[in-house]
ZATORDREN-613663 format. One line per 5 residues: for each residue x, y, z of C-alpha. Coordinates in pm, 1 decimal. Example, Ala and Ser with C-alpha at 12.3 -4.5 7.8 and 13.67 -1.06 7.14 Angstrom:
BEGIN
1230.0:-450.0:780.0 ~ 1367.0:-106.0:714.0
This chain:
BEGIN
7909.4:18623.0:10867.8 ~ 7694.4:18933.3:10838.8 ~ 7712.1:19291.1:10712.7 ~ 7564.1:19408.5:11042.5 ~ 7413.5:19245.9:11350.4
7085.2:19082.6:11254.1 ~ 6975.1:18920.5:11576.6 ~ 6931.0:18555.4:11656.7 ~ 6909.1:18319.0:11359.2 ~ 6554.9:18190.1:11300.5
6457.1:17833.0:11215.4 ~ 6164.9:17823.3:10972.5 ~ 5915.3:17538.1:10988.8 ~ 5666.9:17431.9:10723.0 ~ 5340.7:17455.5:10918.3
4989.5:17574.3:10843.6 ~ 5063.7:17886.1:11049.2 ~ 5372.4:17959.6:10837.2 ~ 5178.6:17923.5:10512.2 ~ 4889.7:18138.7:10635.9
5137.7:18408.5:10735.8 ~ 5292.7:18396.8:10387.5 ~ 4945.1:18435.6:10239.3 ~ 4873.4:18725.7:10476.4 ~ 4550.7:18548.9:10573.5
4376.0:18696.4:10876.1 ~ 4162.7:18506.0:11127.3 ~ 3840.6:18615.3:10953.5 ~ 3952.0:18515.7:10601.9 ~ 3729.4:18241.9:10462.9
3873.2:17902.3:10373.7 ~ 3778.8:17949.6:10006.1 ~ 3954.7:18286.5:9993.0 ~ 4265.9:18141.3:10156.2 ~ 4283.9:17863.1:9896.2
4228.8:18106.4:9607.6 ~ 4519.7:18313.0:9731.2 ~ 4736.0:18003.2:9784.2 ~ 4675.6:17894.5:9422.4 ~ 4781.3:18234.9:9288.2
5106.5:18251.0:9092.6 ~ 5247.6:18489.6:9353.5 ~ 5239.9:18206.2:9607.3 ~ 5189.4:17853.1:9460.8 ~ 5123.4:17713.8:9806.3
4786.8:17539.4:9760.7 ~ 4932.4:17187.4:9752.7 ~ 5137.1:17255.6:10064.9 ~ 4843.0:17404.0:10254.4 ~ 4603.4:17122.6:10160.1
4856.6:16857.2:10260.8 ~ 4919.2:17034.8:10593.3 ~ 4545.9:17038.8:10665.2 ~ 4517.7:16669.4:10575.4 ~ 4822.4:16573.5:10785.6
4678.9:16770.8:11076.4 ~ 4358.4:16569.5:11065.6 ~ 4144.7:16848.5:10920.2 ~ 3864.4:16723.7:10696.1 ~ 3890.7:16823.6:10330.0
3595.4:16876.2:10101.4 ~ 3556.8:16642.6:9805.1 ~ 3694.1:16909.5:9570.8 ~ 3990.2:16982.9:9798.7 ~ 4073.1:16612.2:9830.9
4062.4:16576.6:9452.4 ~ 4291.9:16877.4:9410.8 ~ 4541.4:16736.0:9657.8 ~ 4526.6:16396.3:9486.8 ~ 4615.2:16556.1:9152.3
4917.0:16722.9:9311.0 ~ 5032.8:16395.9:9466.6 ~ 4991.6:16207.1:9139.0 ~ 5197.9:16472.2:8958.6 ~ 5477.5:16448.2:9214.9
5471.1:16066.3:9197.7 ~ 5487.6:16079.8:8816.5 ~ 5793.5:16303.4:8827.1 ~ 5959.7:16066.5:9074.5 ~ 5919.7:15782.4:8824.1
6051.8:15999.5:8541.4 ~ 6352.0:16101.9:8752.0 ~ 6427.6:15738.3:8831.2 ~ 6440.3:15660.1:8458.9 ~ 6662.4:15959.6:8381.8
6905.4:15873.2:8659.9 ~ 6932.4:15519.5:8520.0 ~ 6997.2:15653.1:8168.7 ~ 7259.8:15905.6:8287.0 ~ 7382.7:15843.2:8644.1
7578.4:16170.8:8655.1 ~ 7276.4:16402.2:8623.9 ~ 7130.5:16596.7:8916.4 ~ 6804.3:16768.7:9005.7 ~ 6771.4:17144.3:9039.0
6522.4:17271.9:9299.7 ~ 6200.1:17069.8:9280.2 ~ 6230.9:16737.6:9457.4 ~ 6561.1:16841.6:9617.7 ~ 6380.4:17117.0:9807.6
6073.9:16900.1:9863.8 ~ 6296.2:16665.1:10063.0 ~ 6330.6:16940.9:10324.6 ~ 5953.4:16953.5:10381.0 ~ 5807.4:16744.4:10665.8
5700.8:16390.0:10582.9 ~ 5357.9:16390.5:10418.8 ~ 5368.2:16762.1:10339.2 ~ 5366.4:16834.5:9968.4 ~ 5557.3:17084.3:9759.6
5382.9:17128.7:9423.1 ~ 5579.2:17014.4:9116.6 ~ 5535.2:17224.0:8804.6 ~ 5823.9:17074.3:8608.6 ~ 6147.1:16882.6:8643.7
6481.3:17062.8:8589.4 ~ 6774.4:16829.5:8529.8 ~ 7138.5:16942.0:8517.4 ~ 7355.5:16735.0:8283.7 ~ 7734.3:16751.0:8336.9
7806.1:16696.9:7966.6 ~ 7648.2:16658.7:7625.1 ~ 7647.7:16279.3:7643.7 ~ 7438.8:16294.7:7963.0 ~ 7188.7:16525.8:7796.1
7156.2:16298.9:7491.7 ~ 7108.7:15997.1:7717.0 ~ 6829.5:16166.7:7911.0 ~ 6669.7:16300.6:7593.4 ~ 6661.9:15955.3:7435.7
6509.4:15813.9:7753.3 ~ 6231.2:16073.5:7735.4 ~ 6157.8:16034.6:7363.8 ~ 6148.4:15655.6:7397.9 ~ 5872.0:15691.7:7658.0
5652.6:15927.5:7457.2 ~ 5781.4:16273.5:7550.5 ~ 5795.9:16536.7:7274.8 ~ 6073.5:16791.0:7230.1 ~ 5934.6:17144.3:7278.1
6249.3:17361.0:7262.2 ~ 6622.1:17339.6:7192.7 ~ 6890.2:17604.0:7256.8 ~ 7262.5:17643.2:7202.6 ~ 7449.9:17890.0:7421.1
7816.8:17995.5:7430.1 ~ 8018.6:17856.3:7718.5 ~ 8215.6:18079.3:7953.0 ~ 8585.4:18047.1:8030.6 ~ 8647.2:17741.7:8246.6
8312.4:17571.3:8177.3 ~ 8312.6:17194.7:8136.7 ~ 8151.2:17192.6:7789.2 ~ 8241.3:17378.5:7467.8 ~ 7879.7:17489.1:7419.0
7586.2:17483.5:7659.8 ~ 7272.7:17303.1:7547.7 ~ 6914.6:17310.3:7665.4 ~ 6628.4:17079.9:7566.4 ~ 6273.9:17102.9:7700.1
6023.9:16820.8:7671.1 ~ 5646.6:16806.6:7717.1 ~ 5400.7:16525.2:7786.6 ~ 5021.9:16552.0:7834.7 ~ 4899.7:16530.6:8193.4
4578.6:16342.2:8266.0 ~ 4252.9:16531.8:8299.5 ~ 4158.1:16752.1:8472.0 ~ 4513.6:16882.1:8518.7 ~ 4547.1:17204.3:8313.6
4926.0:17188.7:8276.7 ~ 5130.1:16934.2:8078.4 ~ 5423.9:16756.5:8234.5 ~ 5752.5:16929.7:8153.7 ~ 6118.0:16828.9:8181.8
6411.2:17060.3:8112.1 ~ 6758.7:16922.7:8041.9 ~ 7043.5:17172.9:8073.0 ~ 7422.8:17162.1:8083.0 ~ 7424.5:17477.2:8300.0
7240.0:17555.5:8620.6 ~ 7132.7:17912.9:8539.5 ~ 6963.0:17963.4:8201.7 ~ 6707.4:18230.9:8291.4 ~ 6862.4:18510.6:8084.8
6814.2:18460.4:7708.5 ~ 7037.5:18755.9:7615.0 ~ 7362.0:18619.6:7757.0 ~ 7549.6:18291.0:7794.4 ~ 7422.8:18045.3:8053.9
7594.7:18023.7:8393.0 ~ 7759.8:17704.2:8506.5 ~ 7807.0:17692.6:8883.1 ~ 8078.4:17522.3:9088.8 ~ 8188.3:17191.5:8936.5
8203.6:16942.1:9088.5 ~ 7934.9:17062.2:9325.5 ~ 7982.2:16960.2:9687.2 ~ 7647.5:17102.1:9798.4 ~ 7327.7:17041.0:9598.9
7146.2:17264.6:9846.8 ~ 7375.9:17558.4:9767.6 ~ 7313.2:17506.2:9395.1 ~ 6937.9:17514.4:9456.9 ~ 6970.3:17829.3:9668.4
7153.0:18015.1:9390.3 ~ 6899.3:17891.3:9132.8 ~ 6616.5:18020.7:9352.1 ~ 6782.2:18361.9:9381.4 ~ 6822.2:18364.7:9001.9
6444.4:18333.1:8960.9 ~ 6435.1:18707.5:9030.0 ~ 6572.0:18763.7:8679.8 ~ 6239.8:18639.0:8547.2 ~ 5983.2:18757.9:8802.8
5936.6:18887.0:9157.9 ~ 6000.8:18633.7:9430.4 ~ 5702.9:18416.9:9520.2 ~ 5623.6:18353.3:9884.1 ~ 5712.0:17987.3:9822.9
6054.9:18097.1:9696.4 ~ 6118.8:18265.8:10030.6 ~ 6005.1:17959.9:10225.6 ~ 6221.9:17731.4:10012.2 ~ 6524.7:17958.1:10039.9
6491.2:17981.7:10418.3 ~ 6478.7:17600.5:10443.5 ~ 6783.3:17562.7:10217.4 ~ 6988.3:17814.1:10413.6 ~ 6920.0:17655.3:10751.3
7032.7:17315.2:10615.8 ~ 7360.1:17438.5:10460.2 ~ 7680.4:17311.8:10615.7 ~ 8008.8:17504.8:10605.0 ~ 8095.0:17361.2:10264.1
7758.0:17470.5:10130.6 ~ 7798.2:17821.7:10268.6 ~ 8135.4:17858.1:10094.8 ~ 7992.7:17728.7:9766.8 ~ 7693.5:17963.0:9795.4
7922.1:18262.8:9834.3 ~ 8143.9:18151.0:9544.2 ~ 7850.3:18105.4:9307.4 ~ 7679.1:18431.1:9407.0 ~ 8006.1:18607.9:9326.6
8045.3:18419.4:8997.8 ~ 7695.1:18505.5:8875.2 ~ 7681.9:18856.8:9021.1 ~ 7353.2:18779.4:9195.4 ~ 7425.7:18992.5:9501.6
7139.6:19242.4:9439.9 ~ 6886.0:18958.7:9413.8 ~ 7036.6:18787.9:9719.1 ~ 6997.0:19104.2:9926.0 ~ 6639.4:19150.8:9801.7
6553.2:18795.6:9911.0 ~ 6717.3:18850.8:10249.5 ~ 6518.7:19170.7:10305.4 ~ 6194.3:18993.5:10210.3 ~ 6266.8:18716.4:10461.9
6349.7:18973.6:10729.1 ~ 6009.7:19135.9:10678.2 ~ 5858.4:18797.4:10762.0 ~ 6060.7:18784.1:11081.5 ~ 6301.0:18522.2:10944.1
6672.6:18572.1:11002.0 ~ 6869.1:18287.3:10842.5 ~ 7217.3:18247.7:10986.2 ~ 7376.8:18248.3:10638.5 ~ 7476.1:18604.7:10550.5
7800.4:18638.0:10348.4 ~ 7992.2:18951.3:10450.9 ~ 8019.9:19266.7:10241.4 ~ 7717.2:19176.8:10025.8 ~ 7607.9:19542.3:10015.2
7929.5:19653.8:9847.2 ~ 7920.5:19347.9:9621.3 ~ 7564.9:19437.8:9512.2 ~ 7674.8:19790.1:9417.2 ~ 7965.3:19654.8:9213.8
7736.5:19400.1:9044.7 ~ 7490.7:19668.7:8935.5 ~ 7768.0:19887.5:8794.1 ~ 7912.7:19592.9:8604.2 ~ 7569.1:19505.8:8464.7
7520.1:19857.9:8338.8 ~ 7859.0:19851.5:8165.3 ~ 7789.2:19512.8:8006.8 ~ 7443.1:19616.5:7891.4 ~ 7584.1:19931.1:7728.3
7853.4:19723.4:7556.9 ~ 7600.8:19477.6:7423.0 ~ 7360.3:19736.4:7283.5 ~ 7641.3:19944.9:7131.6 ~ 7770.3:19645.6:6934.7
7668.9:19638.4:6564.8 ~ 7676.5:19257.7:6589.4 ~ 7483.1:19203.2:6910.2 ~ 7228.8:19488.7:6899.7 ~ 7018.5:19354.7:6605.7
7012.5:19007.8:6761.4 ~ 6904.9:19147.7:7098.9 ~ 6616.9:19329.5:6931.4 ~ 6528.4:19014.6:6735.8 ~ 6502.6:18820.9:7060.8
6211.3:19038.5:7169.6 ~ 6012.9:18848.0:6905.4 ~ 6076.6:18529.0:7102.0 ~ 5941.9:18701.6:7412.7 ~ 5618.2:18791.1:7232.8
5701.8:19157.4:7176.0 ~ 5877.9:19374.3:6921.1 ~ 5639.5:19332.7:6628.4 ~ 5766.9:19449.5:6289.1 ~ 6091.2:19591.2:6430.8
6177.5:19253.6:6582.9 ~ 6108.4:19084.4:6248.7 ~ 6331.7:19332.5:6065.1 ~ 6605.2:19283.1:6323.0 ~ 6573.6:18906.3:6289.0
6626.5:18935.4:5913.3 ~ 6929.6:19160.5:5962.0 ~ 7082.5:18936.4:6227.0 ~ 7028.6:18619.0:6028.5 ~ 7114.8:18741.1:5678.6
7354.0:19027.3:5736.4 ~ 7548.1:18900.6:6038.8 ~ 7494.7:18526.6:6052.4 ~ 7418.7:18287.3:6334.0 ~ 7775.0:18160.7:6369.2
7908.6:18510.2:6424.9 ~ 7632.7:18580.2:6677.3 ~ 7725.6:18266.8:6868.2 ~ 8088.3:18378.4:6866.1 ~ 7978.7:18718.0:7000.4
7833.1:18552.7:7309.8 ~ 7463.0:18523.6:7221.2 ~ 7243.4:18216.2:7269.2 ~ 7066.9:18074.5:6963.6 ~ 6732.2:17899.6:6943.3
6663.9:17586.4:6742.4 ~ 6383.1:17537.6:6490.1 ~ 6352.3:17166.9:6400.6 ~ 6430.8:17036.3:6053.2 ~ 6320.3:16696.9:5923.0
6666.4:16536.3:5916.6 ~ 6799.6:16213.4:6057.9 ~ 6969.9:16227.0:6400.2 ~ 7348.8:16259.8:6418.0 ~ 7577.4:16075.0:6657.5
7699.4:16396.9:6826.3 ~ 7657.2:16773.1:6815.0 ~ 7791.6:16926.5:6494.5 ~ 7742.9:17280.1:6360.3 ~ 7715.5:17299.6:5980.2
7708.7:17606.4:5758.9 ~ 7435.2:17547.6:5499.9 ~ 7443.4:17842.8:5264.7 ~ 7397.3:18143.9:5490.0 ~ 7239.0:17937.1:5766.1
7381.2:17758.0:6070.8 ~ 7238.8:17411.9:6135.5 ~ 7293.3:17207.2:6450.1 ~ 7310.7:16831.7:6381.3 ~ 7231.9:16644.1:6701.0
7114.6:16303.5:6827.4 ~ 6770.8:16468.7:6851.4 ~ 6770.9:16567.6:6484.5 ~ 6873.6:16886.5:6305.0 ~ 6783.1:17243.5:6397.8
6810.9:17574.5:6218.3 ~ 6974.8:17809.7:6469.7 ~ 6826.6:18159.1:6486.2 ~ 6834.5:18458.9:6718.0 ~ 6469.1:18554.7:6672.7
6168.7:18482.4:6453.5 ~ 6244.2:18252.3:6159.3 ~ 6098.2:18250.3:5810.6 ~ 5972.0:17944.3:5629.8 ~ 6205.2:18008.6:5336.4
6503.5:17981.5:5573.8 ~ 6382.6:17640.6:5685.2 ~ 6335.9:17533.4:5324.0 ~ 6687.1:17648.8:5231.6 ~ 6846.0:17484.8:5535.5
6656.9:17160.3:5475.6 ~ 6755.6:17147.2:5108.6 ~ 7121.2:17198.2:5192.1 ~ 7169.8:17410.1:4879.7 ~ 7398.8:17715.2:4908.9
7218.2:18046.1:4872.2 ~ 7389.3:18375.1:4792.5 ~ 7369.5:18631.1:5069.8 ~ 7093.8:18887.5:5024.9 ~ 7045.5:19225.0:5189.2
6808.4:19230.8:5484.4 ~ 6449.5:19307.2:5389.5 ~ 6118.1:19320.8:5565.8 ~ 5937.8:18985.6:5592.4 ~ 5747.4:18924.4:5274.7
5497.5:18653.7:5182.0 ~ 5633.5:18400.8:5427.0 ~ 5499.7:18487.5:5768.5 ~ 5761.1:18472.2:6048.1 ~ 5705.6:18239.6:6338.2
5871.8:18233.7:6675.0 ~ 6152.6:17990.1:6737.2 ~ 6114.2:17801.0:7064.3 ~ 6344.3:17912.0:7343.3 ~ 6461.5:17691.7:7626.6
6579.5:17995.8:7820.9 ~ 6324.3:18209.9:8002.1 ~ 6277.4:18575.8:7917.6 ~ 6424.1:18791.2:8189.1 ~ 6249.0:19068.5:8372.9
6361.1:19346.3:8602.1 ~ 6736.6:19383.8:8623.5 ~ 6903.6:19089.7:8448.1 ~ 7266.7:18996.3:8478.7 ~ 7431.5:19098.1:8154.7
7650.9:18857.6:7966.8 ~ 8024.1:18899.1:7952.8 ~ 8109.2:19126.4:7659.6 ~ 8285.4:18959.3:7369.5 ~ 8501.1:19146.7:7120.8
8339.2:19176.8:6778.1 ~ 8576.7:19034.4:6522.4 ~ 8563.6:18884.1:6180.7 ~ 8619.2:18511.1:6180.4 ~ 8681.4:18262.3:5906.0
8372.6:18044.0:5921.7 ~ 8434.3:17673.0:5862.8 ~ 8177.5:17473.7:5671.0 ~ 8134.9:17230.2:5958.3 ~ 8232.5:17226.3:6322.3
8232.8:16907.8:6525.3 ~ 8170.6:16956.0:6895.4 ~ 8297.1:16682.0:7121.4 ~ 8055.6:16577.3:7395.8 ~ 8131.3:16711.5:7740.6
8227.2:16479.1:8020.2
């Protein structure tokens, strides 16, 4: 299935030669320079290269052996964490990470930055979250996102947890729990892929392609994607095509394919008519982006979200005030925008419930309560939401004495050409004082 003849399909192997080619390392490049390049964020291949050298019988220096040991200990730790999560919620699945690592040769390591866990329903997410908190993990971020038509939950949730890693590791352990597979774009609802999934490898392939929303493809992304594609069966190929069409990821898919072709790799999987599909996807994105920014409801919230991404300054703070006070979080959620949770010191609830507290929207959850915002929050909002006392609506003003702070976001800021969310009609709604949300199955 190809747009045009592409030659004989190529099997990609994880070897030292493959990694050195990805690093563009010539025969005269020093070992130290090769490792520096492999550690770079554009590649993230140091663990793989060190393990390949060790498996090939090449002697490692003391520092290299220690570096490889840290990587192995991190992977082993995540395996133990995953075992506990699977016991707490048997229906959950892994996204990328260890699923892709299983395609690497025995003894060859794929570095593990974090653990992404897909939860079919709210109850699964709460079960995993309670397992993590009971073993010392701390909640770092919580998000609520609108669901799309046909999704298996009424609202999508995301919860990210952190735990210190032993010295001298510079990065903490991290686990993300999500009810949707694609949460990269913070300006639009999350994307739930084919349910029930019949091909975990196809899910991982689409998630890898979606990484382009956040950043350019790493060389490891291309290696991983090539391995996934050559292990897909017919069912996986069909699911891949369905989910690329659902998410509109055709431009990113074609970019990844071109990058692999430049490396001399020609995976056999090539859904037909992807060029035309990519053109249609870009036109649809442009229309959706124009609709979002022309909306008097969504535009202030979109500007406020730049404060979450570390940009925007005073304008983002003003927009956050307007979105929160003048429009309201519940209306923003109804308009198709994700909201970010700022924790309140309340007791946990038995299920997800959205309460209107004065002009604020508070999520009551088994993890505690959260003030839901679209951008930077003010301390006075937290005080009002925590007190539970109704407050008359006030006109939006510039932040005053209380300094705004950034609400944590489980979604990742997008970069480049993101897939726009489906436009929602702006309409006035009668806002109930409390909304109970049944857990997903």
